[in-house]
C-alpha positions as CSV (number, residue, x, y, z in Angstrom):
1,M,17.6,-87.2,126.4
2,S,18.0,-88.6,129.8
3,F,20.7,-90.9,130.9
4,Q,18.2,-93.8,131.4
5,S,16.7,-93.4,128.0
6,T,20.2,-93.0,126.3
7,T,21.2,-96.4,128.1
8,K,18.3,-98.3,127.0
9,T,19.0,-97.0,123.4
10,R,22.3,-98.2,123.6
11,Q,21.2,-101.7,124.9
12,K,18.9,-102.1,121.9
13,V,21.6,-101.2,119.4
14,L,24.0,-103.7,121.1
15,Q,21.3,-106.4,121.2
16,S,20.5,-105.6,117.6
17,K,24.0,-106.2,116.7
18,Y,24.0,-109.4,118.8
19,D,21.0,-110.9,117.0
20,W,22.7,-110.0,113.8
21,N,25.8,-111.8,114.6
22,Q,23.8,-114.9,115.6
23,Y,21.7,-114.7,112.5
24,V,24.7,-114.4,110.1
25,F,27.5,-116.3,111.7
26,H,25.7,-118.8,113.9
27,R,22.8,-119.7,111.6
28,H,20.1,-118.8,114.1
29,T,16.6,-118.4,112.4
30,V,14.2,-115.6,113.0
31,K,12.1,-118.2,114.8
32,E,15.0,-119.0,117.2
33,L,15.9,-115.4,117.8
34,A,12.3,-114.6,118.6
35,E,11.9,-117.5,121.2
36,K,15.2,-116.7,122.8
37,N,14.4,-112.9,123.2
38,E,10.8,-113.6,124.0
39,L,9.6,-111.2,121.1
40,G,7.5,-111.5,117.9
41,E,9.2,-112.5,114.9
42,R,8.1,-109.2,113.2
43,Q,10.2,-107.4,116.0
44,I,13.2,-109.6,115.3
45,R,13.0,-109.0,111.5
46,R,12.8,-105.2,112.2
47,R,15.9,-105.5,114.3
48,L,17.7,-107.3,111.7
49,G,16.6,-104.9,109.0
50,R,18.3,-102.2,111.0
51,Q,21.6,-104.0,110.7
52,A,21.4,-104.6,107.0
53,A,22.3,-101.3,105.4
54,V,21.9,-101.0,101.6
55,Q,25.4,-102.0,100.2
56,P,27.0,-99.6,97.8
57,S,27.6,-100.5,94.2
58,D,31.3,-99.4,94.7
59,Y,34.3,-101.6,96.0
60,I,34.0,-102.4,99.6
61,F,37.2,-102.6,101.7
62,N,37.7,-104.9,104.6
63,N,38.3,-102.4,107.4
64,L,39.5,-105.0,109.6
65,I,42.9,-105.1,107.9
66,E,45.2,-102.4,109.2
67,D,48.7,-103.5,108.1
68,K,49.0,-102.7,104.2
69,T,52.8,-103.1,104.0
70,V,52.7,-106.9,103.5
71,P,52.8,-107.5,99.8
72,V,49.8,-109.2,98.4
73,V,49.5,-112.5,96.3
74,L,46.2,-111.8,95.0
75,L,43.4,-114.2,94.3
76,I,40.4,-113.0,92.2
77,D,37.0,-114.6,91.5
78,T,33.2,-113.9,91.2
79,T,30.4,-116.0,92.6
80,Y,26.7,-115.7,92.0
81,F,23.7,-115.6,94.1
82,D,19.9,-115.4,93.1
83,C,20.0,-111.7,91.8
84,F,23.5,-110.6,91.7
85,G,27.2,-111.6,91.8
86,V,30.0,-110.8,94.1
87,M,33.6,-110.0,92.9
88,V,36.1,-110.9,95.6
89,F,39.8,-109.8,95.8
90,R,41.6,-112.1,98.3
91,C,45.0,-112.0,99.8
92,Y,46.6,-115.4,100.0
93,N,49.3,-114.5,102.3
94,R,46.9,-113.1,105.0
95,R,44.1,-115.6,104.3
96,R,41.7,-112.6,104.3
97,N,39.4,-110.9,101.6
98,L,40.8,-107.5,101.1
99,M,37.8,-106.0,99.0
100,W,34.7,-106.9,97.1
101,R,32.0,-105.5,94.8
102,F,28.3,-106.7,94.2
103,V,27.9,-106.9,90.3
104,E,25.5,-108.1,87.7
105,H,28.2,-110.1,86.0
106,E,32.0,-110.4,86.0
107,S,34.2,-108.5,83.5
108,N,37.8,-108.0,83.0
109,E,37.5,-104.3,83.4
110,G,36.1,-104.9,87.0
111,Y,39.0,-107.2,87.9
112,L,41.5,-104.6,86.5
113,D,39.7,-101.5,88.1
114,G,39.7,-103.3,91.5
115,I,43.3,-104.0,91.3
116,V,44.0,-100.3,90.5
117,E,41.5,-99.5,93.7
118,L,43.8,-101.9,96.0
119,E,47.0,-100.1,94.7
120,K,45.4,-96.7,95.4
121,H,44.7,-97.8,99.0
122,G,48.4,-98.7,99.6
123,Y,48.4,-102.5,98.8
124,V,51.4,-103.9,96.7
125,I,50.4,-106.6,94.5
126,L,53.2,-109.3,94.0
127,A,51.1,-111.6,91.8
128,V,47.7,-112.6,90.7
129,V,45.9,-116.0,90.5
130,C,42.6,-116.4,88.7
131,D,40.5,-119.2,87.0
132,G,41.3,-118.2,83.4
133,K,38.5,-115.8,82.3
134,R,39.0,-115.2,78.6
135,W,41.7,-112.6,77.9
136,L,42.0,-111.7,81.5
137,L,45.5,-113.4,82.1
138,G,46.8,-111.8,78.9
139,L,46.1,-108.4,80.4
140,L,47.2,-109.2,83.8
141,S,50.5,-110.5,82.7
142,K,51.7,-107.3,81.3
143,K,52.2,-106.1,84.7
144,Y,52.1,-109.0,87.3
145,P,53.2,-112.6,87.3
146,S,49.9,-114.3,86.7
147,Q,49.0,-117.8,87.5
148,L,46.1,-119.7,86.0
149,C,44.2,-122.0,88.6
150,Q,45.4,-125.5,87.7
151,F,42.2,-127.1,89.1
152,H,40.1,-125.0,86.7
153,M,42.6,-126.0,83.9
154,V,41.6,-129.7,84.6
155,K,37.9,-129.0,84.8
156,T,38.2,-127.3,81.3
157,V,39.8,-130.3,79.8
158,T,37.3,-132.7,81.4
159,R,34.4,-130.3,80.0
160,Y,35.6,-131.2,76.7
161,I,36.7,-135.0,76.9
162,T,34.7,-135.9,80.2
163,R,36.3,-137.4,83.2
164,Y,35.8,-140.9,81.8
165,P,36.7,-140.7,78.2
166,V,36.3,-143.7,76.0
167,L,39.0,-143.3,73.3
168,P,42.6,-144.1,74.1
169,A,43.7,-140.5,73.0
170,G,41.4,-139.0,75.4
171,K,42.4,-141.2,78.2
172,E,45.9,-140.3,77.7
173,L,45.2,-136.7,77.5
174,L,43.4,-136.8,80.7
175,W,46.1,-138.5,82.5
176,I,48.5,-135.8,81.4
177,A,46.1,-133.1,82.7
178,L,45.7,-135.0,85.9
179,A,49.4,-134.9,86.4
180,L,49.7,-131.3,85.9
181,K,50.0,-130.5,89.7
182,N,53.0,-132.8,90.0
183,S,54.7,-131.7,86.8
184,T,57.2,-128.9,85.8
185,E,56.8,-126.7,82.7
186,V,59.2,-128.6,80.8
187,E,57.9,-131.9,81.7
188,F,54.4,-131.0,80.9
189,K,55.4,-129.5,77.5
190,D,57.1,-132.7,76.7
191,K,54.2,-134.9,77.5
192,L,51.9,-132.9,75.5
193,M,54.2,-132.8,72.7
194,K,54.6,-136.5,72.6
195,W,50.9,-136.9,72.7
196,F,50.2,-134.7,70.0
197,F,52.7,-136.2,67.7
198,K,51.3,-139.7,68.5
199,W,47.7,-138.8,67.7
200,Q,48.1,-136.2,65.0
201,N,46.6,-138.1,62.2
202,F,43.8,-139.1,64.5
203,L,43.2,-135.5,65.5
204,N,43.1,-134.4,61.9
205,E,40.3,-136.9,60.8
206,K,37.5,-135.2,59.3
207,T,33.7,-135.9,58.8
208,I,32.0,-134.8,55.9
209,D,28.7,-133.0,56.6
210,D,27.4,-132.4,53.1
211,Y,29.1,-134.1,50.1
212,E,27.5,-131.5,47.6
213,T,29.0,-128.4,49.3
214,N,32.0,-130.4,50.7
215,K,31.3,-129.0,54.2
216,W,33.3,-130.9,57.1
217,H,34.2,-130.7,60.8
218,Y,37.0,-132.5,62.5
219,T,35.6,-135.6,63.8
220,H,37.4,-135.3,67.3
221,D,36.9,-131.5,67.6
222,R,36.2,-131.7,71.3
223,M,39.5,-133.5,72.0
224,R,41.1,-130.8,69.9
225,S,39.7,-128.1,71.8
226,A,40.9,-129.8,75.1
227,Y,44.4,-129.9,73.8
228,A,44.3,-126.3,72.4
229,A,43.2,-125.0,75.9
230,L,46.1,-126.6,77.5
231,I,48.6,-125.5,74.9
232,S,47.5,-121.9,74.8
233,N,47.7,-121.6,78.5
234,I,50.9,-123.3,79.3
235,R,52.7,-120.0,79.9
236,Y,50.4,-119.3,83.0
237,L,50.2,-122.8,84.4
238,F,53.8,-122.8,86.1
239,T,54.1,-119.0,87.1
240,Y,54.3,-120.3,90.7
241,Q,57.3,-122.3,90.1
242,K,59.1,-119.3,88.4
243,F,58.7,-117.1,91.6
244,P,59.2,-119.7,94.5
245,S,60.1,-116.8,96.8
246,Y,56.5,-115.2,96.4
247,G,54.7,-118.0,97.6
248,I,52.1,-118.2,94.9
249,P,49.4,-120.9,95.0
250,N,48.7,-123.1,91.9
251,T,45.1,-123.0,92.5
252,T,42.3,-120.6,93.6
253,N,41.2,-123.2,96.2
254,S,41.4,-120.5,99.2
255,I,38.8,-118.2,97.5
256,D,36.7,-121.2,96.4
257,G,36.5,-122.4,99.8
258,T,35.4,-118.9,101.1
259,F,32.5,-119.0,98.5
260,S,31.5,-122.3,99.6
261,Q,31.3,-121.3,103.2
262,V,29.4,-118.0,102.5
263,K,26.9,-119.9,100.3
264,Q,26.2,-122.4,103.1
265,K,25.4,-119.8,105.6
266,V,23.3,-117.6,103.1
267,H,21.5,-120.8,102.0
268,V,20.1,-121.3,105.7
269,H,18.3,-118.0,105.4
270,R,16.5,-118.5,102.0
271,G,14.1,-115.8,100.8
272,L,16.1,-112.7,102.3
273,A,15.7,-109.4,100.8
274,T,18.4,-108.5,98.6
275,N,19.8,-105.7,100.9
276,K,19.8,-108.2,103.9
277,Q,21.5,-110.9,101.7
278,M,24.2,-108.4,100.5
279,A,24.8,-107.2,104.2
280,M,25.2,-110.8,105.3
281,I,27.5,-111.6,102.6
282,S,29.6,-108.6,103.3
283,D,30.0,-109.3,107.0
284,L,30.9,-113.0,106.1
285,L,33.5,-111.9,103.7
286,R,34.9,-109.3,106.0
287,G,35.0,-112.0,109.0
288,E,33.4,-109.5,111.3
289,I,32.4,-112.0,113.9
290,A,34.7,-110.6,116.4
291,T,33.7,-107.0,116.1
292,R,29.9,-108.0,116.4
293,N,30.4,-110.1,119.4
294,V,28.2,-108.7,122.3
295,H,28.4,-110.0,126.0
């Protein structure tokens, strides 16, 4: 191959990378790129397609992170797109995503296996923060200080009693839950216990469903569920206070914000093929704008 043809090939590759960068990070549409390059939309789509390699089903590491000696306060969560989900492992200290994987659904095994993969690659996990998937915190806390996102805990409470409860007991319980972020574990336990003893008879009220069979249910079962959720998770709600030197956040807001930004940019390009969508999400999670900049 001649020097001239090699140069042209390299220019095409660089231009394809530049177009992909504009498409992913700057929300340029295919039509805008076609007009800018004075090409047809089909040609632009082919260029973009060359950049969108099929994503592996295994964990994808962020190759922009070089220093692995800094201990990790790990945030974990999964968000969903049209046909798949993406499970993300984010370092709160670095404000960077360390690793992710495309999945059909989230599972405790997926999170635990992912943490093992991170440790195999040299990362030291100080603590883990998650949104409270069933049984996950119990499994994590056997090895790591584990924090339940307080924001998600409040969401769980309001799912049961709504954000505008009518009954006085519900209003008081909501006030206690909303004060979670400004409470210590001792204060919070004390408030919950006082609330329970005050409303114990109310919570034990029963409704008879069938007088013949004597079948019944608790009249205020949703309020009981909200209280039970708070009581059963107290041990995970204040981990960040028990390890102040670790710098553990009390919410997963950092990773939730990442999901929001990624979805906004992906939404601009609705109707993408799955492989292109995955490639775009990977670059956005990697934060690869700097490496794809072409002048």
